[in-house]
N, CA, C, O and the ligand as a Tripos MOL2 file, in Angstrom:
@<TRIPOS>MOLECULE
protein
  309   307    78     0     0
PROTEIN
NO_CHARGES

@<TRIPOS>ATOM
      1 N          33.2690   53.2450  -10.1330 N.3       1 MET1
      2 CA         34.1240   52.1370   -9.6860 C.3       1 MET1
      3 C          34.0240   51.9630   -8.1610 C.2       1 MET1
      4 O          34.0210   50.8360   -7.6650 O.2       1 MET1
      5 N          33.9440   53.0550   -7.4360 N.am      2 ASP2
      6 CA         33.7550   52.9700   -5.9880 C.3       2 ASP2
      7 C          32.4810   52.2170   -5.6610 C.2       2 ASP2
      8 O          32.4200   51.4680   -4.6860 O.2       2 ASP2
      9 N          31.4630   52.4230   -6.4850 N.am      3 GLN3
     10 CA         30.1800   51.7690   -6.2530 C.3       3 GLN3
     11 C          30.2860   50.2680   -6.3900 C.2       3 GLN3
     12 O          29.5820   49.5210   -5.7100 O.2       3 GLN3
     13 N          31.1770   49.8210   -7.2800 N.am      4 ILE4
     14 CA         31.3670   48.3870   -7.4500 C.3       4 ILE4
     15 C          31.8590   47.7730   -6.1440 C.2       4 ILE4
     16 O          31.3780   46.7220   -5.7190 O.2       4 ILE4
     17 N          32.8210   48.4400   -5.5140 N.am      5 TYR5
     18 CA         33.3500   47.9130   -4.2640 C.3       5 TYR5
     19 C          32.2920   47.9550   -3.1700 C.2       5 TYR5
     20 O          32.1810   47.0310   -2.3640 O.2       5 TYR5
     21 N          31.5210   49.0290   -3.1500 N.am      6 ALA6
     22 CA         30.4330   49.1320   -2.1770 C.3       6 ALA6
     23 C          29.4120   48.0200   -2.4240 C.2       6 ALA6
     24 O          28.9000   47.4020   -1.4910 O.2       6 ALA6
     25 N          29.1310   47.7860   -3.7040 N.am      7 TYR7
     26 CA         28.1890   46.7360   -4.0740 C.3       7 TYR7
     27 C          28.6850   45.3790   -3.5980 C.2       7 TYR7
     28 O          27.9230   44.5930   -3.0340 O.2       7 TYR7
     29 N          29.9660   45.1060   -3.8270 N.am      8 LEU8
     30 CA         30.5500   43.8320   -3.4240 C.3       8 LEU8
     31 C          30.5130   43.6710   -1.9050 C.2       8 LEU8
     32 O          30.3810   42.5590   -1.3930 O.2       8 LEU8
     33 N          30.6270   44.7740   -1.2030 N.am      9 ASP9
     34 CA         30.6000   44.7120    0.2570 C.3       9 ASP9
     35 C          29.1810   44.7550    0.8050 C.2       9 ASP9
     36 O          28.9700   44.7280    2.0180 O.2       9 ASP9
     37 N          28.2020   44.8240   -0.1100 N.am     10 GLY10
     38 CA         26.8060   44.8320    0.3180 C.3      10 GLY10
     39 C          26.4020   46.1440    0.9760 C.2      10 GLY10
     40 O          25.5150   46.1750    1.8290 O.2      10 GLY10
     41 N          27.0590   47.2260    0.5720 N.am     11 GLU11
     42 CA         26.7930   48.5090    1.2270 C.3      11 GLU11
     43 C          25.8700   49.4210    0.4160 C.2      11 GLU11
     44 O          25.5250   50.5160    0.8610 O.2      11 GLU11
     45 N          25.4780   48.9710   -0.7600 N.am     12 LEU12
     46 CA         24.6170   49.8170   -1.5900 C.3      12 LEU12
     47 C          23.1420   49.5660   -1.2670 C.2      12 LEU12
     48 O          22.7430   48.4440   -0.9550 O.2      12 LEU12
     49 N          22.3470   50.6280   -1.3480 N.am     13 ASP13
     50 CA         20.9100   50.4420   -1.1920 C.3      13 ASP13
     51 C          20.3160   49.9100   -2.4990 C.2      13 ASP13
     52 O          20.9910   49.8460   -3.5260 O.2      13 ASP13
     53 N          19.0570   49.5370   -2.4350 N.am     14 ARG14
     54 CA         18.3910   48.8710   -3.5570 C.3      14 ARG14
     55 C          18.5140   49.6250   -4.8850 C.2      14 ARG14
     56 O          18.9740   49.0560   -5.8750 O.2      14 ARG14
     57 N          18.1050   50.9160   -4.9160 N.am     15 PRO15
     58 CA         18.1610   51.6420   -6.1990 C.3      15 PRO15
     59 C          19.5720   51.7180   -6.7650 C.2      15 PRO15
     60 O          19.7550   51.6120   -7.9780 O.2      15 PRO15
     61 N          20.5670   51.9000   -5.9100 N.am     16 SER16
     62 CA         21.9400   51.9740   -6.3910 C.3      16 SER16
     63 C          22.3930   50.6360   -6.9560 C.2      16 SER16
     64 O          23.1330   50.5900   -7.9380 O.2      16 SER16
     65 N          21.9460   49.5450   -6.3360 N.am     17 GLN17
     66 CA         22.2830   48.2140   -6.8510 C.3      17 GLN17
     67 C          21.7370   48.0360   -8.2580 C.2      17 GLN17
     68 O          22.4180   47.5140   -9.1400 O.2      17 GLN17
     69 N          20.4890   48.4790   -8.4580 N.am     18 GLU18
     70 CA         19.8660   48.3320   -9.7780 C.3      18 GLU18
     71 C          20.6190   49.1610  -10.8160 C.2      18 GLU18
     72 O          20.8590   48.6990  -11.9320 O.2      18 GLU18
     73 N          20.9900   50.3870  -10.4440 N.am     19 LEU19
     74 CA         21.7430   51.2470  -11.3510 C.3      19 LEU19
     75 C          23.0720   50.6020  -11.7290 C.2      19 LEU19
     76 O          23.4790   50.6230  -12.8900 O.2      19 LEU19
     77 N          23.7360   50.0350  -10.7390 N.am     20 LEU20
     78 CA         25.0450   49.4310  -10.9950 C.3      20 LEU20
     79 C          24.8950   48.2200  -11.9030 C.2      20 LEU20
     80 O          25.6770   48.0420  -12.8370 O.2      20 LEU20
     81 N          23.8920   47.3840  -11.6330 N.am     21 LYS21
     82 CA         23.6660   46.2000  -12.4770 C.3      21 LYS21
     83 C          23.4210   46.6440  -13.9210 C.2      21 LYS21
     84 O          23.9450   46.0490  -14.8630 O.2      21 LYS21
     85 N          22.6210   47.6970  -14.0790 N.am     22 GLN22
     86 CA         22.3280   48.2130  -15.4160 C.3      22 GLN22
     87 C          23.6170   48.6800  -16.0910 C.2      22 GLN22
     88 O          23.8370   48.4210  -17.2740 O.2      22 GLN22
     89 N          24.4600   49.3670  -15.3310 N.am     23 HIS23
     90 CA         25.7130   49.8670  -15.8760 C.3      23 HIS23
     91 C          26.6250   48.7120  -16.3000 C.2      23 HIS23
     92 O          27.2990   48.7890  -17.3270 O.2      23 HIS23
     93 N          26.6380   47.6440  -15.4990 N.am     24 LEU24
     94 CA         27.5000   46.5140  -15.8320 C.3      24 LEU24
     95 C          27.0920   45.8960  -17.1610 C.2      24 LEU24
     96 O          27.9300   45.3790  -17.8990 O.2      24 LEU24
     97 N          25.7910   45.9540  -17.4610 N.am     25 LEU25
     98 CA         25.3240   45.3880  -18.7290 C.3      25 LEU25
     99 C          25.8880   46.1690  -19.9110 C.2      25 LEU25
    100 O          26.0800   45.6190  -20.9950 O.2      25 LEU25
    101 N          26.1500   47.4520  -19.6910 N.am     26 GLU26
    102 CA         26.5400   48.3250  -20.7990 C.3      26 GLU26
    103 C          28.0400   48.6220  -20.8070 C.2      26 GLU26
    104 O          28.5320   49.2650  -21.7350 O.2      26 GLU26
    105 N          28.7600   48.1740  -19.8070 N.am     27 CYS27
    106 CA         30.1440   48.6210  -19.6540 C.3      27 CYS27
    107 C          31.0730   47.4460  -19.3410 C.2      27 CYS27
    108 O          31.3490   47.1700  -18.1740 O.2      27 CYS27
    109 N          31.5530   46.7560  -20.3700 N.am     28 PRO28
    110 CA         32.4430   45.5990  -20.1570 C.3      28 PRO28
    111 C          33.6540   45.8950  -19.2740 C.2      28 PRO28
    112 O          34.0180   45.0350  -18.4720 O.2      28 PRO28
    113 N          34.2970   47.0550  -19.3720 N.am     29 PRO29
    114 CA         35.4470   47.3070  -18.4800 C.3      29 PRO29
    115 C          35.0710   47.2220  -17.0080 C.2      29 PRO29
    116 O          35.8470   46.7320  -16.1880 O.2      29 PRO29
    117 N          33.8850   47.6990  -16.6790 N.am     30 CYS30
    118 CA         33.4560   47.6380  -15.2840 C.3      30 CYS30
    119 C          33.1350   46.1990  -14.8920 C.2      30 CYS30
    120 O          33.3590   45.8060  -13.7470 O.2      30 CYS30
    121 N          32.6120   45.4090  -15.8330 N.am     31 VAL31
    122 CA         32.3790   43.9960  -15.5550 C.3      31 VAL31
    123 C          33.6990   43.3170  -15.2350 C.2      31 VAL31
    124 O          33.7770   42.4940  -14.3230 O.2      31 VAL31
    125 N          34.7440   43.6660  -15.9930 N.am     32 GLY32
    126 CA         36.0550   43.0880  -15.7480 C.3      32 GLY32
    127 C          36.5490   43.4310  -14.3530 C.2      32 GLY32
    128 O          37.0860   42.5830  -13.6400 O.2      32 GLY32
    129 N          36.3600   44.6810  -13.9820 N.am     33 GLU33
    130 CA         36.7740   45.1250  -12.6490 C.3      33 GLU33
    131 C          35.9760   44.3940  -11.5710 C.2      33 GLU33
    132 O          36.5170   43.9640  -10.5530 O.2      33 GLU33
    133 N          34.6990   44.2680  -11.8200 N.am     34 TYR34
    134 CA         33.7990   43.5990  -10.8820 C.3      34 TYR34
    135 C          34.2010   42.1380  -10.7050 C.2      34 TYR34
    136 O          34.2820   41.6410   -9.5810 O.2      34 TYR34
    137 N          34.4500   41.4590  -11.8130 N.am     35 GLU35
    138 CA         34.8180   40.0400  -11.7510 C.3      35 GLU35
    139 C          36.1770   39.8560  -11.0770 C.2      35 GLU35
    140 O          36.3740   38.9110  -10.3140 O.2      35 GLU35
    141 N          37.1040   40.7570  -11.3600 N.am     36 ARG36
    142 CA         38.4190   40.6450  -10.7550 C.3      36 ARG36
    143 C          38.3110   40.7810   -9.2350 C.2      36 ARG36
    144 O          38.9640   40.0620   -8.4790 O.2      36 ARG36
    145 N          37.4720   41.7180   -8.8160 N.am     37 ASP37
    146 CA         37.3150   41.9230   -7.3850 C.3      37 ASP37
    147 C          36.6350   40.7300   -6.7260 C.2      37 ASP37
    148 O          36.9840   40.3350   -5.6130 O.2      37 ASP37
    149 N          35.6460   40.1580   -7.4420 N.am     38 LEU38
    150 CA         34.9960   38.9500   -6.9340 C.3      38 LEU38
    151 C          36.0240   37.8450   -6.7370 C.2      38 LEU38
    152 O          36.0290   37.1600   -5.7140 O.2      38 LEU38
    153 N          36.8950   37.6800   -7.7300 N.am     39 LEU39
    154 CA         37.9260   36.6430   -7.6650 C.3      39 LEU39
    155 C          38.8720   36.8980   -6.4960 C.2      39 LEU39
    156 O          39.2270   35.9800   -5.7560 O.2      39 LEU39
    157 N          39.2680   38.1380   -6.3450 N.am     40 LEU40
    158 CA         40.1750   38.4720   -5.2510 C.3      40 LEU40
    159 C          39.5210   38.1690   -3.9120 C.2      40 LEU40
    160 O          40.1590   37.6330   -3.0060 O.2      40 LEU40
    161 N          38.2510   38.5130   -3.7950 N.am     41 LYS41
    162 CA         37.5310   38.2540   -2.5590 C.3      41 LYS41
    163 C          37.4790   36.7560   -2.2630 C.2      41 LYS41
    164 O          37.7530   36.3270   -1.1420 O.2      41 LYS41
    165 N          37.1230   35.9620   -3.2850 N.am     42 SER42
    166 CA         37.0160   34.5250   -3.0470 C.3      42 SER42
    167 C          38.3870   33.9320   -2.7400 C.2      42 SER42
    168 O          38.5130   32.9970   -1.9500 O.2      42 SER42
    169 N          39.4060   34.4910   -3.3760 N.am     43 LEU43
    170 CA         40.7630   34.0240   -3.1020 C.3      43 LEU43
    171 C          41.1430   34.3160   -1.6430 C.2      43 LEU43
    172 O          41.7190   33.4710   -0.9570 O.2      43 LEU43
    173 N          40.8110   35.5110   -1.1930 N.am     44 LEU44
    174 CA         41.1150   35.8800    0.1860 C.3      44 LEU44
    175 C          40.3420   35.0070    1.1620 C.2      44 LEU44
    176 O          40.8850   34.5620    2.1730 O.2      44 LEU44
    177 N          39.0660   34.7640    0.8550 N.am     45 GLN45
    178 CA         38.2590   33.9190    1.7310 C.3      45 GLN45
    179 C          38.8420   32.5200    1.8110 C.2      45 GLN45
    180 O          38.8920   31.9170    2.8840 O.2      45 GLN45
    181 N          39.2840   32.0050    0.6630 N.am     46 ARG46
    182 CA         39.8790   30.6760    0.6400 C.3      46 ARG46
    183 C          41.1280   30.6250    1.5230 C.2      46 ARG46
    184 O          41.3110   29.7030    2.3180 O.2      46 ARG46
    185 N          41.9720   31.6320    1.3630 N.am     47 SER47
    186 CA         43.2240   31.5740    2.0980 C.3      47 SER47
    187 C          43.0010   31.7750    3.5950 C.2      47 SER47
    188 O          43.8560   31.4290    4.4110 O.2      47 SER47
    189 N          41.8300   32.3440    3.9520 N.am     48 CYS48
    190 CA         41.5010   32.4450    5.3640 C.3      48 CYS48
    191 C          40.9270   31.1190    5.8640 C.2      48 CYS48
    192 O          41.1820   30.7120    6.9970 O.2      48 CYS48
    193 N          40.1480   30.4500    5.0060 N.am     49 ALA49
    194 CA         39.4330   29.2520    5.4380 C.3      49 ALA49
    195 C          40.3970   28.0980    5.7070 C.2      49 ALA49
    196 O          40.2060   27.3370    6.6550 O.2      49 ALA49
    197 N          41.4270   27.9670    4.8780 N.am     50 CYS50
    198 CA         42.3820   26.8870    5.0910 C.3      50 CYS50
    199 C          43.8000   27.4500    4.9270 C.2      50 CYS50
    200 O          43.9730   28.6120    4.5590 O.2      50 CYS50
    201 N          44.7790   26.6440    5.1920 N.am     51 GLU51
    202 CA         46.1520   27.1330    5.1550 C.3      51 GLU51
    203 C          46.5150   27.7340    3.8030 C.2      51 GLU51
    204 O          47.0100   28.8600    3.7380 O.2      51 GLU51
    205 N          46.2720   26.9930    2.7240 N.am     52 GLU52
    206 CA         46.4770   27.5790    1.4100 C.3      52 GLU52
    207 C          45.6030   26.8940    0.3640 C.2      52 GLU52
    208 O          45.3250   25.6980    0.4560 O.2      52 GLU52
    209 N          45.1760   27.6680   -0.6270 N.am     53 ALA53
    210 CA         44.3740   27.1110   -1.7040 C.3      53 ALA53
    211 C          45.2410   26.1430   -2.5130 C.2      53 ALA53
    212 O          46.4600   26.3030   -2.5800 O.2      53 ALA53
    213 N          44.6020   25.1320   -3.1290 N.am     54 PRO54
    214 CA         45.3730   24.2390   -4.0090 C.3      54 PRO54
    215 C          46.1370   25.0610   -5.0310 C.2      54 PRO54
    216 O          45.5790   25.9750   -5.6380 O.2      54 PRO54
    217 N          47.4150   24.7430   -5.2260 N.am     55 SER55
    218 CA         48.2640   25.6050   -6.0500 C.3      55 SER55
    219 C          47.7430   25.7060   -7.4850 C.2      55 SER55
    220 O          47.8840   26.7430   -8.1320 O.2      55 SER55
    221 N          47.1410   24.6190   -7.9760 N.am     56 GLU56
    222 CA         46.6330   24.6570   -9.3500 C.3      56 GLU56
    223 C          45.5070   25.6760   -9.4640 C.2      56 GLU56
    224 O          45.4690   26.4750  -10.4000 O.2      56 GLU56
    225 N          44.5930   25.6380   -8.5010 N.am     57 LEU57
    226 CA         43.4730   26.5690   -8.5040 C.3      57 LEU57
    227 C          43.9690   28.0020   -8.3630 C.2      57 LEU57
    228 O          43.4960   28.9100   -9.0460 O.2      57 LEU57
    229 N          44.9260   28.1860   -7.4680 N.am     58 ARG58
    230 CA         45.4560   29.5260   -7.2530 C.3      58 ARG58
    231 C          46.0940   30.0610   -8.5250 C.2      58 ARG58
    232 O          45.9380   31.2350   -8.8590 O.2      58 ARG58
    233 N          46.8070   29.2050   -9.2260 N.am     59 ALA59
    234 CA         47.4420   29.6260  -10.4740 C.3      59 ALA59
    235 C          46.3830   30.0220  -11.4960 C.2      59 ALA59
    236 O          46.5340   31.0150  -12.2090 O.2      59 ALA59
    237 N          45.3100   29.2360  -11.5590 N.am     60 GLN60
    238 CA         44.2360   29.5600  -12.5070 C.3      60 GLN60
    239 C          43.6410   30.9200  -12.1830 C.2      60 GLN60
    240 O          43.4250   31.7380  -13.0760 O.2      60 GLN60
    241 N          43.3780   31.1590  -10.9130 N.am     61 ILE61
    242 CA         42.7730   32.4280  -10.5070 C.3      61 ILE61
    243 C          43.7020   33.5840  -10.8310 C.2      61 ILE61
    244 O          43.2650   34.5960  -11.3790 O.2      61 ILE61
    245 N          44.9640   33.4470  -10.5010 N.am     62 LEU62
    246 CA         45.9110   34.5290  -10.7460 C.3      62 LEU62
    247 C          46.0480   34.7980  -12.2350 C.2      62 LEU62
    248 O          46.1380   35.9530  -12.6530 O.2      62 LEU62
    249 N          46.0650   33.7300  -13.0440 N.am     63 THR63
    250 CA         46.1500   33.9060  -14.4910 C.3      63 THR63
    251 C          44.9500   34.6900  -14.9830 C.2      63 THR63
    252 O          45.0880   35.6230  -15.7740 O.2      63 THR63
    253 N          43.7680   34.3060  -14.5090 N.am     64 ARG64
    254 CA         42.5670   34.9630  -14.9680 C.3      64 ARG64
    255 C          42.5560   36.4280  -14.5240 C.2      64 ARG64
    256 O          42.1110   37.3010  -15.2690 O.2      64 ARG64
    257 N          43.0380   36.6900  -13.3270 N.am     65 ILE65
    258 CA         43.0880   38.0640  -12.8420 C.3      65 ILE65
    259 C          43.9930   38.9050  -13.7380 C.2      65 ILE65
    260 O          43.6200   40.0140  -14.1190 O.2      65 ILE65
    261 N          45.1710   38.3980  -14.0780 N.am     66 SER66
    262 CA         46.0900   39.2040  -14.8770 C.3      66 SER66
    263 C          45.5280   39.4220  -16.2780 C.2      66 SER66
    264 O          45.7210   40.4900  -16.8600 O.2      66 SER66
    265 N          44.8360   38.4250  -16.8250 N.am     67 VAL67
    266 CA         44.2040   38.5910  -18.1330 C.3      67 VAL67
    267 C          43.1600   39.6940  -18.0550 C.2      67 VAL67
    268 O          43.0880   40.5530  -18.9330 O.2      67 VAL67
    269 N          42.3490   39.6660  -16.9990 N.am     68 THR68
    270 CA         41.3030   40.6670  -16.8470 C.3      68 THR68
    271 C          41.9020   42.0530  -16.6700 C.2      68 THR68
    272 O          41.4010   43.0260  -17.2340 O.2      68 THR68
    273 N          42.9690   42.1450  -15.8920 N.am     69 VAL69
    274 CA         43.6110   43.4390  -15.6680 C.3      69 VAL69
    275 C          44.0960   44.0170  -16.9850 C.2      69 VAL69
    276 O          43.9030   45.2020  -17.2580 O.2      69 VAL69
    277 N          44.7300   43.1740  -17.8070 N.am     70 THR70
    278 CA         45.2090   43.6320  -19.1040 C.3      70 THR70
    279 C          44.0520   44.1580  -19.9430 C.2      70 THR70
    280 O          44.1660   45.2030  -20.5830 O.2      70 THR70
    281 N          42.9350   43.4310  -19.9380 N.am     71 THR71
    282 CA         41.7700   43.8510  -20.7110 C.3      71 THR71
    283 C          41.2690   45.2040  -20.2330 C.2      71 THR71
    284 O          40.9460   46.0790  -21.0360 O.2      71 THR71
    285 N          41.2080   45.3650  -18.9130 N.am     72 VAL72
    286 CA         40.7000   46.6140  -18.3510 C.3      72 VAL72
    287 C          41.6150   47.7750  -18.7090 C.2      72 VAL72
    288 O          41.1480   48.8730  -19.0110 O.2      72 VAL72
    289 N          42.9330   47.5250  -18.6740 N.am     73 GLN73
    290 CA         43.8610   48.6130  -18.9580 C.3      73 GLN73
    291 C          43.7970   49.0310  -20.4230 C.2      73 GLN73
    292 O          43.9170   50.2140  -20.7420 O.2      73 GLN73
    293 N          43.6100   48.0660  -21.3060 N.am     74 VAL74
    294 CA         43.5950   48.3690  -22.7310 C.3      74 VAL74
    295 C          42.3310   49.1320  -23.1060 C.2      74 VAL74
    296 O          42.3680   50.0580  -23.9160 O.2      74 VAL74
    297 N          41.2090   48.7300  -22.5050 N.am     75 THR75
    298 CA         39.9340   49.3380  -22.8580 C.3      75 THR75
    299 C          39.6830   50.5910  -22.0350 C.2      75 THR75
    300 O          39.8070   50.5780  -20.8100 O.2      75 THR75
    301 N          39.3330   51.6590  -22.7090 N.am     76 ASP76
    302 CA         39.0380   52.8870  -21.9930 C.3      76 ASP76
    303 C          37.6100   52.8710  -21.4880 C.2      76 ASP76
    304 O          36.6810   52.6580  -22.2670 O.2      76 ASP76
    305 N          37.4180   53.0950  -20.1910 N.am     77 CYS77
    306 CA         36.0780   53.0390  -19.6100 C.3      77 CYS77
    307 C          35.4330   54.4070  -19.7140 C.2      77 CYS77
    308 O          34.2940   54.5880  -19.2830 O.2      77 CYS77
    309 ZN         31.8250   51.6140  -16.4620 Zn       78 ZN78
@<TRIPOS>BOND
     1     1     2 1
     2     2     3 1
     3     3     4 2
     4     3     5 am
     5     5     6 1
     6     6     7 1
     7     7     8 2
     8     7     9 am
     9     9    10 1
    10    10    11 1
    11    11    12 2
    12    11    13 am
    13    13    14 1
    14    14    15 1
    15    15    16 2
    16    15    17 am
    17    17    18 1
    18    18    19 1
    19    19    20 2
    20    19    21 am
    21    21    22 1
    22    22    23 1
    23    23    24 2
    24    23    25 am
    25    25    26 1
    26    26    27 1
    27    27    28 2
    28    27    29 am
    29    29    30 1
    30    30    31 1
    31    31    32 2
    32    31    33 am
    33    33    34 1
    34    34    35 1
    35    35    36 2
    36    35    37 am
    37    37    38 1
    38    38    39 1
    39    39    40 2
    40    39    41 am
    41    41    42 1
    42    42    43 1
    43    43    44 2
    44    43    45 am
    45    45    46 1
    46    46    47 1
    47    47    48 2
    48    47    49 am
    49    49    50 1
    50    50    51 1
    51    51    52 2
    52    51    53 am
    53    53    54 1
    54    54    55 1
    55    55    56 2
    56    55    57 am
    57    57    58 1
    58    58    59 1
    59    59    60 2
    60    59    61 am
    61    61    62 1
    62    62    63 1
    63    63    64 2
    64    63    65 am
    65    65    66 1
    66    66    67 1
    67    67    68 2
    68    67    69 am
    69    69    70 1
    70    70    71 1
    71    71    72 2
    72    71    73 am
    73    73    74 1
    74    74    75 1
    75    75    76 2
    76    75    77 am
    77    77    78 1
    78    78    79 1
    79    79    80 2
    80    79    81 am
    81    81    82 1
    82    82    83 1
    83    83    84 2
    84    83    85 am
    85    85    86 1
    86    86    87 1
    87    87    88 2
    88    87    89 am
    89    89    90 1
    90    90    91 1
    91    91    92 2
    92    91    93 am
    93    93    94 1
    94    94    95 1
    95    95    96 2
    96    95    97 am
    97    97    98 1
    98    98    99 1
    99    99   100 2
   100    99   101 am
   101   101   102 1
   102   102   103 1
   103   103   104 2
   104   103   105 am
   105   105   106 1
   106   106   107 1
   107   107   108 2
   108   107   109 am
   109   109   110 1
   110   110   111 1
   111   111   112 2
   112   111   113 am
   113   113   114 1
   114   114   115 1
   115   115   116 2
   116   115   117 am
   117   117   118 1
   118   118   119 1
   119   119   120 2
   120   119   121 am
   121   121   122 1
   122   122   123 1
   123   123   124 2
   124   123   125 am
   125   125   126 1
   126   126   127 1
   127   127   128 2
   128   127   129 am
   129   129   130 1
   130   130   131 1
   131   131   132 2
   132   131   133 am
   133   133   134 1
   134   134   135 1
   135   135   136 2
   136   135   137 am
   137   137   138 1
   138   138   139 1
   139   139   140 2
   140   139   141 am
   141   141   142 1
   142   142   143 1
   143   143   144 2
   144   143   145 am
   145   145   146 1
   146   146   147 1
   147   147   148 2
   148   147   149 am
   149   149   150 1
   150   150   151 1
   151   151   152 2
   152   151   153 am
   153   153   154 1
   154   154   155 1
   155   155   156 2
   156   155   157 am
   157   157   158 1
   158   158   159 1
   159   159   160 2
   160   159   161 am
   161   161   162 1
   162   162   163 1
   163   163   164 2
   164   163   165 am
   165   165   166 1
   166   166   167 1
   167   167   168 2
   168   167   169 am
   169   169   170 1
   170   170   171 1
   171   171   172 2
   172   171   173 am
   173   173   174 1
   174   174   175 1
   175   175   176 2
   176   175   177 am
   177   177   178 1
   178   178   179 1
   179   179   180 2
   180   179   181 am
   181   181   182 1
   182   182   183 1
   183   183   184 2
   184   183   185 am
   185   185   186 1
   186   186   187 1
   187   187   188 2
   188   187   189 am
   189   189   190 1
   190   190   191 1
   191   191   192 2
   192   191   193 am
   193   193   194 1
   194   194   195 1
   195   195   196 2
   196   195   197 am
   197   197   198 1
   198   198   199 1
   199   199   200 2
   200   199   201 am
   201   201   202 1
   202   202   203 1
   203   203   204 2
   204   203   205 am
   205   205   206 1
   206   206   207 1
   207   207   208 2
   208   207   209 am
   209   209   210 1
   210   210   211 1
   211   211   212 2
   212   211   213 am
   213   213   214 1
   214   214   215 1
   215   215   216 2
   216   215   217 am
   217   217   218 1
   218   218   219 1
   219   219   220 2
   220   219   221 am
   221   221   222 1
   222   222   223 1
   223   223   224 2
   224   223   225 am
   225   225   226 1
   226   226   227 1
   227   227   228 2
   228   227   229 am
   229   229   230 1
   230   230   231 1
   231   231   232 2
   232   231   233 am
   233   233   234 1
   234   234   235 1
   235   235   236 2
   236   235   237 am
   237   237   238 1
   238   238   239 1
   239   239   240 2
   240   239   241 am
   241   241   242 1
   242   242   243 1
   243   243   244 2
   244   243   245 am
   245   245   246 1
   246   246   247 1
   247   247   248 2
   248   247   249 am
   249   249   250 1
   250   250   251 1
   251   251   252 2
   252   251   253 am
   253   253   254 1
   254   254   255 1
   255   255   256 2
   256   255   257 am
   257   257   258 1
   258   258   259 1
   259   259   260 2
   260   259   261 am
   261   261   262 1
   262   262   263 1
   263   263   264 2
   264   263   265 am
   265   265   266 1
   266   266   267 1
   267   267   268 2
   268   267   269 am
   269   269   270 1
   270   270   271 1
   271   271   272 2
   272   271   273 am
   273   273   274 1
   274   274   275 1
   275   275   276 2
   276   275   277 am
   277   277   278 1
   278   278   279 1
   279   279   280 2
   280   279   281 am
   281   281   282 1
   282   282   283 1
   283   283   284 2
   284   283   285 am
   285   285   286 1
   286   286   287 1
   287   287   288 2
   288   287   289 am
   289   289   290 1
   290   290   291 1
   291   291   292 2
   292   291   293 am
   293   293   294 1
   294   294   295 1
   295   295   296 2
   296   295   297 am
   297   297   298 1
   298   298   299 1
   299   299   300 2
   300   299   301 am
   301   301   302 1
   302   302   303 1
   303   303   304 2
   304   303   305 am
   305   305   306 1
   306   306   307 1
   307   307   308 2
@<TRIPOS>SUBSTRUCTURE
     1 MET1         2 RESIDUE 1 A MET
     2 ASP2         6 RESIDUE 1 A ASP
     3 GLN3        10 RESIDUE 1 A GLN
     4 ILE4        14 RESIDUE 1 A ILE
     5 TYR5        18 RESIDUE 1 A TYR
     6 ALA6        22 RESIDUE 1 A ALA
     7 TYR7        26 RESIDUE 1 A TYR
     8 LEU8        30 RESIDUE 1 A LEU
     9 ASP9        34 RESIDUE 1 A ASP
    10 GLY10       38 RESIDUE 1 A GLY
    11 GLU11       42 RESIDUE 1 A GLU
    12 LEU12       46 RESIDUE 1 A LEU
    13 ASP13       50 RESIDUE 1 A ASP
    14 ARG14       54 RESIDUE 1 A ARG
    15 PRO15       58 RESIDUE 1 A PRO
    16 SER16       62 RESIDUE 1 A SER
    17 GLN17       66 RESIDUE 1 A GLN
    18 GLU18       70 RESIDUE 1 A GLU
    19 LEU19       74 RESIDUE 1 A LEU
    20 LEU20       78 RESIDUE 1 A LEU
    21 LYS21       82 RESIDUE 1 A LYS
    22 GLN22       86 RESIDUE 1 A GLN
    23 HIS23       90 RESIDUE 1 A HIS
    24 LEU24       94 RESIDUE 1 A LEU
    25 LEU25       98 RESIDUE 1 A LEU
    26 GLU26      102 RESIDUE 1 A GLU
    27 CYS27      106 RESIDUE 1 A CYS
    28 PRO28      110 RESIDUE 1 A PRO
    29 PRO29      114 RESIDUE 1 A PRO
    30 CYS30      118 RESIDUE 1 A CYS
    31 VAL31      122 RESIDUE 1 A VAL
    32 GLY32      126 RESIDUE 1 A GLY
    33 GLU33      130 RESIDUE 1 A GLU
    34 TYR34      134 RESIDUE 1 A TYR
    35 GLU35      138 RESIDUE 1 A GLU
    36 ARG36      142 RESIDUE 1 A ARG
    37 ASP37      146 RESIDUE 1 A ASP
    38 LEU38      150 RESIDUE 1 A LEU
    39 LEU39      154 RESIDUE 1 A LEU
    40 LEU40      158 RESIDUE 1 A LEU
    41 LYS41      162 RESIDUE 1 A LYS
    42 SER42      166 RESIDUE 1 A SER
    43 LEU43      170 RESIDUE 1 A LEU
    44 LEU44      174 RESIDUE 1 A LEU
    45 GLN45      178 RESIDUE 1 A GLN
    46 ARG46      182 RESIDUE 1 A ARG
    47 SER47      186 RESIDUE 1 A SER
    48 CYS48      190 RESIDUE 1 A CYS
    49 ALA49      194 RESIDUE 1 A ALA
    50 CYS50      198 RESIDUE 1 A CYS
    51 GLU51      202 RESIDUE 1 A GLU
    52 GLU52      206 RESIDUE 1 A GLU
    53 ALA53      210 RESIDUE 1 A ALA
    54 PRO54      214 RESIDUE 1 A PRO
    55 SER55      218 RESIDUE 1 A SER
    56 GLU56      222 RESIDUE 1 A GLU
    57 LEU57      226 RESIDUE 1 A LEU
    58 ARG58      230 RESIDUE 1 A ARG
    59 ALA59      234 RESIDUE 1 A ALA
    60 GLN60      238 RESIDUE 1 A GLN
    61 ILE61      242 RESIDUE 1 A ILE
    62 LEU62      246 RESIDUE 1 A LEU
    63 THR63      250 RESIDUE 1 A THR
    64 ARG64      254 RESIDUE 1 A ARG
    65 ILE65      258 RESIDUE 1 A ILE
    66 SER66      262 RESIDUE 1 A SER
    67 VAL67      266 RESIDUE 1 A VAL
    68 THR68      270 RESIDUE 1 A THR
    69 VAL69      274 RESIDUE 1 A VAL
    70 THR70      278 RESIDUE 1 A THR
    71 THR71      282 RESIDUE 1 A THR
    72 VAL72      286 RESIDUE 1 A VAL
    73 GLN73      290 RESIDUE 1 A GLN
    74 VAL74      294 RESIDUE 1 A VAL
    75 THR75      298 RESIDUE 1 A THR
    76 ASP76      302 RESIDUE 1 A ASP
    77 CYS77      306 RESIDUE 1 A CYS
    78 ZN78       309 GROUP 0 **** ****
């Protein structure tokens, strides 16, 4: 899971990136974690870029995040 965050921050070297991509193909819980983090990152970038994201979009993102979190918690990784 730490590697996912490193990957998102662009801190992994080439071989580690390939290993992580391979793992994501085989491990849906990690994909959920990865996607949630991507969403959080884009949400943060949006809120930095302008005063606030459109409320409808923000609601959609938050809904999707909570759905993903529930999925991750239910499924044992
Ligand atoms: Zn995994």
